[in-house]
C-alpha positions in Angstrom: 2.2 -14.8 24.6 3.1 -11.6 26.4 5.3 -10.1 23.7 2.8 -7.3 22.8 -0.3 -6.0 24.6 -3.6 -6.5 22.7 -6.7 -5.0 24.3 -10.1 -5.5 22.6 -12.4 -2.5 22.7 -16.1 -3.1 23.0 -17.5 -6.5 22.0 -16.2 -8.5 18.9 -18.6 -8.8 16.1 -19.2 -12.4 15.0 -20.5 -13.2 11.6 -21.5 -16.6 10.2 -20.7 -16.8 6.5 -22.1 -20.2 5.8 -23.4 -19.8 2.2 -24.8 -20.0 -0.3 -25.5 -16.2 -0.1 -22.5 -15.4 2.0 -18.9 -16.6 2.4 -15.5 -15.5 3.7 -13.7 -15.2 0.4 -16.2 -13.4 -1.9 -19.0 -12.1 0.4 -21.4 -14.4 -1.3 -20.7 -13.0 -4.7 -18.7 -15.9 -6.2 -16.2 -15.5 -9.0 -18.7 -14.0 -11.5 -20.1 -11.6 -8.9 -16.6 -10.2 -8.2 -16.3 -9.6 -11.9 -19.7 -7.9 -12.1 -20.9 -4.5 -10.9 -20.7 -3.4 -7.3 -23.5 -5.0 -5.2 -26.2 -2.4 -4.4 -27.8 -2.2 -1.0 -31.6 -2.2 -0.6 -31.5 1.3 0.7 -28.4 3.2 -0.6 -28.7 5.8 2.2 -29.0 3.2 5.0 -27.0 0.1 4.0 -26.7 -2.7 6.5 -23.4 -3.9 7.9 -23.6 -7.1 5.9 -24.3 -5.1 2.7 -21.3 -2.9 3.4 -19.1 -5.9 4.0 -20.0 -7.4 0.7 -19.4 -4.1 -1.1 -16.0 -3.7 0.6 -14.9 -7.2 -0.5 -16.0 -6.4 -4.1 -14.2 -3.0 -4.0 -11.0 -4.7 -2.6 -10.8 -7.2 -5.4 -11.6 -4.6 -8.1 -9.1 -2.1 -6.6 -6.2 -4.5 -6.3 -6.4 -7.2 -9.0 -7.1 -7.6 -12.7 -10.4 -9.5 -12.3 -10.7 -10.4 -16.0 -10.6 -14.0 -17.2 -8.1 -13.0 -19.9 -5.9 -11.6 -17.2 -5.8 -15.0 -15.3 -8.3 -14.2 -12.6 -10.0 -17.5 -11.6 -7.3 -19.5 -13.4 -3.8 -18.4 -12.2 -5.0 -16.6 -9.1 -8.1 -15.6 -7.3 -11.2 -17.7 -6.5 -11.3 -20.9 -8.5 -14.6 -22.5 -9.7 -17.5 -21.3 -7.5 -14.9 -19.5 -5.3 -16.9 -19.5 -2.1 -15.2 -20.5 1.2 -17.7 -20.7 4.1 -16.9 -20.2 7.8 -16.9 -17.9 10.8 -15.7 -14.3 10.9 -14.8 -12.0 13.8 -14.3 -8.2 13.5 -12.9 -6.3 16.4 -11.5 -3.0 17.5 -8.1 -3.1 19.2 -6.3 -0.5 21.3 -2.8 0.3 19.9 0.1 -0.7 22.2 0.7 2.9 23.1 -2.9 3.4 24.0 -3.4 6.4 21.8 -5.4 4.9 18.9 -7.2 1.9 17.5 -6.7 -0.7 14.8 -9.2 -3.1 13.2 -8.6 -6.8 13.3 -10.5 -9.4 11.2 -10.3 -13.1 11.8 -11.7 -15.6 9.3 -12.0 -19.3 10.3 -12.9 -21.5 7.3 -15.2 -24.5 7.8 -12.4 -26.9 6.7 -9.9 -25.6 9.3 -8.1 -28.7 10.6 -7.6 -28.6 14.4 -5.2 -31.5 14.2 -2.8 -29.6 11.9 -3.6 -25.9 12.7 -2.4 -23.2 10.4 -2.7 -19.5 10.7 -1.9 -16.8 8.1 -1.4 -13.2 9.3 -2.1 -10.5 6.7 -1.5 -6.7 6.7 -3.7 -4.6 4.4 -1.9 -2.9 1.5 -1.6 0.9 1.1 -3.9 2.7 3.5 -6.8 0.4 2.8 -9.3 -1.0 5.3 -9.1 -4.5 6.9 -10.6 -6.3 3.9 -7.8 -5.0 1.7 -5.6 -8.0 2.4 -8.4 -10.5 1.4 -7.9 -10.7 -2.4 -4.2 -11.1 -2.2 -2.7 -13.2 0.6 -6.0 -13.9 2.4 -7.3 -15.7 -0.7 -4.3 -18.1 -0.7 -4.8 -19.0 3.0 -8.6 -19.5 2.9 -8.4 -21.8 -0.1 -5.9 -23.9 1.7 -7.8 -24.2 5.0 -5.8 -21.6 7.0 -7.4 -19.4 9.6 -6.5 -15.9 8.4 -6.2 -12.9 10.6 -5.9 -9.3 9.2 -4.9 -5.9 10.5 -5.6 -2.6 8.9 -2.3 -1.3 10.4 -4.0 1.7 12.1 -5.0 3.2 8.7 -8.1 2.1 6.9 -11.1 4.1 5.9 -11.4 5.9 9.3 -12.9 9.1 7.9 -14.4 11.8 10.1 -16.9 14.4 8.8 -16.1 17.6 10.7 -19.3 19.4 10.0 -21.6 16.5 10.8 -19.6 15.2 13.7 -19.6 11.6 12.6 -17.4 8.8 11.5 -17.3 5.0 10.8 -17.5 2.0 13.1 -15.3 -0.9 12.3 -18.3 -2.6 10.5 -18.7 0.5 8.2 -21.8 1.9 10.0 -21.9 5.7 10.4 -22.1 6.9 14.0 -22.1 10.3 15.7 -21.2 8.8 19.0 -17.6 9.8 19.6 -17.5 7.4 22.6 -18.5 4.3 20.7 -15.8 1.8 21.4 -16.1 0.4 17.8 -15.5 3.8 16.2 -12.5 3.5 14.0 -11.4 7.2 14.3 -12.6 10.4 15.9 -10.3 13.4 16.4 -10.3 15.2 19.8 -13.3 17.5 19.8 -11.4 20.7 20.7 -12.2 24.4 20.1 -9.4 24.3 17.4 -11.2 21.6 15.5 -14.5 23.5 15.8 -12.8 26.6 14.4 -11.2 24.6 11.6 -14.7 23.3 10.7 -16.0 26.9 10.5 -13.1 28.0 8.3 -12.9 24.9 6.1 -16.5 23.8 5.8 -17.3 20.3 4.5 -13.9 19.0 5.4 -13.2 15.4 5.9 -10.4 14.0 8.0 -8.6 10.7 7.2 -7.2 8.5 9.9 -3.8 7.9 8.2 -3.2 11.6 7.7 -5.1 13.2 10.6 -4.9 10.9 13.6 -2.0 12.8 15.1 -0.1 9.5 15.1 2.6 8.0 12.9 1.1 4.6 12.4 3.8 3.3 10.2 6.2 3.2 13.1 4.1 0.5 14.8 2.8 -1.5 11.8 4.8 -4.5 12.9 3.4 -4.4 16.4 -0.1 -4.2 15.0 0.4 -7.4 13.0 1.8 -9.1 16.2 -1.3 -7.9 18.1 -3.5 -9.5 15.4 -1.7 -12.8 15.8 -2.1 -12.7 19.6 -5.8 -12.0 19.3 -6.3 -14.7 16.6 -5.2 -17.4 19.1 -7.5 -15.9 21.7 -10.5 -16.1 19.4 -9.6 -19.4 17.8 -9.4 -21.0 21.2 -12.7 -19.5 22.2 -14.4 -20.6 18.9 -12.8 -24.1 19.0 -13.3 -24.8 22.7 -13.5 -28.5 23.3 -12.2 -29.4 19.8 -8.6 -29.9 21.1 -7.1 -31.3 24.2 -4.6 -28.4 24.5 -5.1 -24.8 23.3 -3.7 -23.5 20.1 -0.5 -21.5 20.5 2.3 -20.4 18.1 4.3 -23.4 19.4 1.8 -26.0 18.0 0.5 -24.0 15.0 2.2 -23.1 11.7 2.1 -19.3 11.5 2.8 -17.5 8.3 2.7 -13.8 7.5 2.1 -12.1 4.2 1.3 -8.7 2.7 1.9 -6.5 -0.3 3.0 -2.8 -0.6 2.6 -1.2 2.8 1.3 -4.6 4.0 4.6 -6.1 2.9 6.5 -3.5 4.9 4.3 -4.3 7.9 5.2 -8.0 7.6 8.9 -7.2 7.6 8.5 -4.9 10.5 6.7 -7.6 12.5 9.5 -10.1 11.8 12.0 -7.5 13.0 10.1 -7.2 16.3 9.1 -10.8 16.7 11.5 -11.7 19.5 9.4 -14.7 20.6 9.4 -16.3 17.2 5.7 -16.5 16.7 6.0 -16.3 12.9 7.5 -19.3 11.1 8.0 -17.7 7.7 6.7 -14.8 5.6 6.2 -13.4 2.1 6.5 -9.6 1.5 5.4 -8.5 -2.0 6.6 -5.0 -3.3 7.2 -3.9 0.3 7.7 -0.3 1.3 10.9 -1.2 3.0 12.6 1.9 4.5 16.3 1.5 5.0 17.4 5.1 4.6 20.7 5.7 6.5 21.5 2.0 6.7 22.8 1.3 3.2 26.1 3.2 3.5 28.8 1.5 1.6 26.4 -0.6 -0.5 26.4 -0.3 -4.3 23.8 -1.8 -6.7 25.0 -3.0 -10.1 22.4 -3.6 -12.8 23.9 -4.1 -16.3 26.1 -1.1 -17.1 24.7 1.1 -14.3 26.0 1.3 -10.8 24.0 3.1 -8.2 26.0 4.2 -5.1 23.6 6.9 -3.8 22.2 6.4 -0.3 18.8 4.7 -0.2 16.1 7.2 0.6 12.7 6.8 2.3 9.2 6.9 0.9 8.6 10.6 1.6 11.9 11.6 -0.1 11.3 9.7 -3.3 7.6 10.6 -3.5 8.4 14.3 -3.0 11.2 13.9 -5.6 8.7 12.5 -8.1 6.1 15.1 -7.1 8.6 17.8 -7.9 10.1 16.5 -11.2 7.8 13.9 -12.8 5.1 16.3 -14.2 7.9 17.9 -16.2 9.9 14.7 -16.8 7.0 13.0 -18.6 7.5 15.4 -21.5 10.8 13.6 -22.1 9.2 10.1 -22.0 8.5 9.8 -25.7 7.3 6.2 -26.0 3.8 6.5 -27.6 3.0 3.0 -26.4 3.5 3.9 -22.8 0.3 3.8 -20.7 -1.6 7.1 -20.5 0.7 8.7 -23.1 -2.3 10.4 -24.6 -3.2 12.1 -21.3 0.2 13.7 -21.3 -0.3 15.0 -24.8 -3.7 16.4 -23.8 -2.4 18.4 -20.9 1.0 19.4 -22.4 0.4 23.1 -21.8 -0.1 22.5 -18.1 3.0 20.3 -17.8 5.1 22.9 -19.7 4.0 25.5 -17.2 5.2 23.1 -14.4 8.6 23.0 -16.1 8.6 26.8 -16.4 7.7 27.1 -12.7 10.7 24.9 -11.8 12.9 26.9 -14.1 11.8 30.2 -12.5 12.6 28.7 -9.0 16.1 27.7 -10.2 15.4 24.0 -9.8 15.7 23.3 -13.6 18.1 25.1 -16.0 16.8 27.8 -18.2 16.2 27.1 -21.8 13.7 25.3 -24.0 11.1 23.2 -22.3 12.3 20.0 -23.9 15.7 20.5 -22.3 14.1 21.2 -19.0 12.1 18.0 -19.3 15.2 16.0 -20.0 16.9 17.6 -17.0 13.9 16.6 -14.8 14.1 13.0 -16.1 17.9 13.0 -15.4 17.2 14.1 -11.8 14.9 11.1 -11.3 17.4 8.7 -12.8 20.1 10.1 -10.6 17.8 9.5 -7.6 17.9 5.8 -8.4 14.7 5.4 -10.4 14.7 2.8 -13.2 13.8 3.6 -16.8 11.2 0.8 -16.6 9.5 2.6 -13.8 9.7 6.1 -15.4 7.9 4.7 -18.4 4.7 4.6 -16.2 5.1 8.3 -15.2 2.3 9.3 -17.5 -0.1 7.2 -15.4 1.3 8.5 -12.1 0.9 12.1 -13.1 -2.6 11.6 -14.6 -3.8 10.0 -11.4 -2.3 12.6 -9.1 -0.4 9.9 -7.3 2.5 11.9 -6.0 0.6 14.9 -4.5 -1.7 12.4 -2.6 1.1 10.4 -1.1 3.4 13.3 -0.3 0.8 15.3 1.5 -0.7 12.4 3.5 2.7 11.1 4.6 3.9 14.6 5.5 0.9 14.9 7.8 1.4 11.5 9.3 5.1 11.8 9.8 4.9 15.3 11.3 1.7 14.4 13.3 0.0 17.5 12.0 -3.4 18.6 13.2 -5.8 19.3 10.3 -5.4 23.1 10.6 -1.6 22.8 10.5 -1.3 21.8 6.9 0.6 24.4 4.9 -1.2 26.3 2.1 -4.6 25.7 3.6 -4.6 22.2 2.3 -7.5 20.0 3.4 -9.6 17.1 2.2 -13.2 17.4 0.9 -15.6 16.1 -1.8 -15.5 18.1 -5.0 -17.9 18.8 -7.8 -17.3 18.6 -11.6 -15.7 22.0 -11.6 -13.4 21.2 -8.7 -15.3 23.2 -6.1 -15.8 21.9 -2.5 -19.2 20.3 -1.8 -20.8 18.2 0.9 -20.9 14.4 0.5 -24.4 13.2 -0.2 -25.9 10.7 2.2 -25.6 7.9 -0.3 -21.9 8.7 -0.8 -21.3 8.9 2.9 -23.0 5.6 3.5 -20.8 3.8 1.0 -17.5 5.5 1.7 -16.2 3.0 4.2 -16.7 0.2 1.7 -15.4 2.0 -1.4 -12.6 4.2 -0.1 -8.9 3.4 -0.2 -7.9 5.2 3.0 -6.4 8.4 1.5 -7.6 11.0 -1.0 -8.2 11.1 -3.9 -10.9 8.4 -3.3 -14.6 8.1 -3.8 -15.1 11.6 -5.0 -12.9 13.2 -2.3 -9.8 15.1 -3.2 -7.1 17.4 -1.9 -8.3 21.0 -1.8 -6.7 24.4 -1.1 -7.5 28.1 -1.3 -6.7 29.8 -4.5 -5.7 33.5 -5.0 -9.4 34.3 -5.0 -9.9 32.8 -1.5 -12.1 29.9 -2.8 -11.3 26.3 -1.9 -10.8 24.2 -5.0 -9.3 20.9 -6.1 -5.6 21.3 -5.7 -4.2 18.4 -7.7 -1.2 19.0 -9.9 -2.0 22.3 -11.6 1.0 24.2 -10.0 4.5 23.3 -8.9 4.2 25.6 -5.8 2.9 22.9 -3.5 5.6 20.4 -4.7 8.3 23.0 -4.0 6.9 23.7 -0.6 6.9 20.0 0.4 10.3 19.2 -1.1 13.0 18.3 1.5 16.1 20.5 1.6 18.3 17.7 0.3 16.3 17.6 -2.9 16.6 21.4 -3.4 20.2 21.6 -2.3 21.3 22.6 -5.8 18.6 25.4 -6.0 19.3 27.9 -3.2 16.8 30.3 -4.8 14.0 27.9 -4.2 15.0 27.6 -0.5 15.6 31.3 0.1 12.0 32.3 0.3 10.8 29.3 2.2 8.7 30.3 5.2 9.8 29.3 8.7 6.6 27.3 9.2 7.5 25.1 6.1 11.0 24.5 7.4 9.6 23.5 10.8 7.1 21.2 9.1 9.9 19.4 7.1 12.0 19.1 10.2 9.1 17.3 11.9 8.7 15.1 8.8 12.4 14.1 9.1 11.9 13.1 12.7 8.9 11.0 11.7 10.9 9.3 9.0 13.6 8.4 11.4 11.0 6.4 13.4 10.2 4.1 10.5 13.7 3.0 9.4 14.0 -0.8 9.4 16.8 -3.1 10.4 16.6 -5.9 7.9 17.2 -8.4 10.8 14.6 -11.1 10.3 15.4 -13.8 12.9 16.7 -16.8 11.0 13.5 -18.0 9.3 12.5 -18.4 5.7 11.3 -15.1 4.2 10.6 -14.2 0.6 10.5 -10.7 -0.9 9.0 -10.4 -4.4 9.2 -7.0 -6.2 8.4 -5.9 -9.8 11.2 -4.2 -11.6 8.8 -1.7 -13.2 7.3 -0.7 -9.9 6.7 3.0 -10.3 5.4 3.7 -6.8 7.9 1.9 -4.6 11.2 1.8 -6.6 13.3 -1.3 -6.2 16.5 0.7 -5.8 15.1 2.4 -2.7 13.3 -0.5 -1.1 13.7 -4.3 -1.7 17.2 -4.2 -3.3 18.9 -2.3 -0.5 16.9 -4.1 2.2 18.1 -7.5 0.8 21.7 -6.2 0.5 21.7 -4.9 4.1 20.4 -8.2 5.3 23.1 -10.1 3.4 25.8 -7.8 4.7 24.7 -7.8 8.3 23.2 -11.3 8.7 24.5 -13.4 5.7 23.4 -17.0 5.9 22.0 -16.6 9.4 18.8 -15.2 7.8 17.1 -17.3 5.1 16.0 -14.4 3.0 15.3 -14.7 -0.8 14.7 -11.8 -3.1 12.9 -12.4 -6.4 12.6 -9.5 -8.9 9.8 -9.9 -11.5 11.1 -8.5 -14.8 7.8 -7.1 -16.0 6.0 -6.5 -12.8 4.6 -3.1 -11.8 2.9 -2.0 -8.6 -0.8 -1.9 -9.6 -2.3 -5.2 -10.8 -5.7 -3.6 -11.0 -4.7 -1.6 -14.1 -3.5 -4.6 -16.1 -6.7 -4.8 -18.0 -6.2 -1.3 -19.4 -4.6 -0.5 -22.8 -0.8 -0.1 -22.5 -0.7 -2.3 -19.4 -2.3 -5.5 -20.5 0.2 -6.0 -23.3 3.3 -4.9 -21.5 3.2 -6.2 -17.9 2.4 -9.3 -15.9 0.6 -9.6 -12.5 2.4 -9.6 -9.2 -0.5 -11.6 -7.7 0.6 -14.8 -9.4 3.9 -14.5 -7.5 2.2 -13.8 -4.2 0.5 -17.2 -4.6 3.7 -19.0 -5.9 5.9 -17.5 -3.2 3.5 -18.6 -0.5 3.4 -22.1 -2.0 7.2 -22.2 -2.0 7.3 -21.0 1.6 4.8 -23.5 2.8 6.6 -26.4 1.1 9.8 -25.2 2.7 8.2 -25.4 6.2 6.2 -28.6 5.7 8.3 -30.6 3.3 11.8 -29.2 3.8 12.0 -28.1 0.2 14.7 -25.5 -0.4 13.7 -22.1 -1.4 15.2 -21.3 -4.9 18.2 -18.8 -4.7 17.5 -15.1 -5.2 17.0 -14.3 -8.8 15.4 -12.3 -11.6 12.2 -13.9 -12.8 12.2 -13.6 -16.6 8.6 -12.9 -17.6 7.1 -12.4 -21.1 4.4 -9.9 -21.5 1.4 -10.9 -23.6 2.0 -8.3 -26.3 -0.4 -8.0 -29.2 -1.1 -10.8 -31.6 -3.3 -10.3 -34.7 -4.4 -7.0 -33.3 -5.5 -8.5 -30.0 -4.0 -9.2 -26.6 -4.0 -12.9 -26.0 -5.0 -14.4 -22.6 -2.4 -14.6 -19.9 -1.0 -18.1 -19.4 1.8 -19.7 -17.3 4.3 -19.0 -20.0 4.0 -15.3 -19.6 4.7 -15.1 -15.9 8.1 -16.9 -15.8 9.3 -19.5 -13.3 11.8 -19.8 -10.5 14.9 -21.9 -11.0 16.9 -24.0 -8.5 20.0 -23.0 -10.5 19.4 -19.4 -11.9 22.8 -19.1 -13.5 23.2 -15.7 -15.1 19.8 -14.6 -13.6 21.1 -15.0 -10.0 21.0 -11.9 -7.7 24.2 -11.9 -5.7 25.7 -9.8 -2.9 29.4 -9.8 -2.5 31.8 -7.3 -0.9 29.4 -4.5 -0.6 27.9 -4.8 -4.1 24.5 -6.2 -4.9 24.4 -7.5 -8.5 21.0 -7.6 -10.2 21.2 -8.9 -13.8 19.5 -6.8 -16.5 
């Protein structure tokens, strides 16, 4: 197993989670505890590592899934019955293969692990979340079936550094001011430049994904392979004497799974897995980046053919950041989620439209016409109407500013003081002013944060015209214009004419970082399932899973056993499905994480064929007699061995996806 280096830093932390007050799957909370309020530590300013772990598990469930009984939690997915799974847990810090950073790896060994039929599931955390982020999704499936489960945080996670206080978080969530602690998740180089930044931008917080000076996405696949290698090392240490021969990938079923960025990490690991450690994988709503590789491929869906080149995450997030605050004014469905929020801030959004008109990005004229032009620009960029319907939610939650700025910093490997416009990250008060995190907030941030701002009271801040640092969400189009790539503004020379040289240099660095993360879609002749929601408003299907599948079919054909399933009423965020406007109109992706893993496992152990690529016809719950009925199996659809008119087909350069 020499495919990738994997050096453990410091000493692994070993937990025994043997119940009844602790377990691997729920942190001792059980099904009802996950549904309840966040567990409070005995001393909120000085929580123990065990208390932080339990709170992190609770936060992961609540941040990723609809945990209501009506939504299917505890019936169709999630912990069943008592929900507890007891066993042993290892937490360890790992040096990245290039030696420049660290990742966190978590191994969970359930008590009912069968050494005679060993099985390992490797999971990458979604988004920028910490290592427990993969537990509620793929990890839950593996633990309940007796798999050992190993997780990686992909070099992201809640590695936050408080510049003023000079402290950060160990991999177990404990605060430390010891920059030499081998278990410290992230600490920036303590240079004079950082000290000056701290003086100028007091109370600033650095985030590992944005501020590490690395481009972690380029190595997500290697980090998952590292986790697999270390899992076998620790399993053989823990199970010494239980087997005549050590566990290896040759005598163990190894699956990989992840969602969102975790799904992308799984695909990247498969592309790099030359030794064939992974037997099969499931990637759910993956951030699959194939920009530059989809030349000559068209996507047909109903009466619409998309021939535009697939673009990467930074390009389509900056496209949304630029246009969607104006485009939502043309989304007139009053039943769309967060429609009321758009009405409440209409004046601010109209000003956004006017700013784009003044810059020559949108045509002059009435604001309604500008909004329609903004929406048309998003459609021309490959976005689906189903996804644009969720634009009210995306704008209200400041989704695009957060992702655009964090990924710009990561791709360009920016130091904190190099962010344009004086942008930084800090806690804010009710009026949007910068403040210091309280000790209670700081103590719980590792458990509650999602890895990028806005999170846990921390936002994106910038200096205003008065010189004061304030919350810089989506009040002005100026930041969106500054971060928009030239290709997006090619039709608006006036917007580019006054662009400072520093911004142009930044975007050139972003482009170079983007080139490092382009994927090949070569998966190594093993069964792989991709599942994506058609209404995904964060990772659009036309820019990710659809072209990834088409490129695989074009270049590999039947040599790769890849299946693509598109869930008709799936969106990206299951956690919002209990909210009005979501519960009645969408179905959970998590059910299909479970079902895809079931199908994959049957394929590997029973020889059962994976159903052909197809659209999964779902049926939202709707409203009956003034109420939303409970979710049942009839709402979420089913795979068919003979999908007929619902088959997704690739032929002669055209991917056909039925409407």
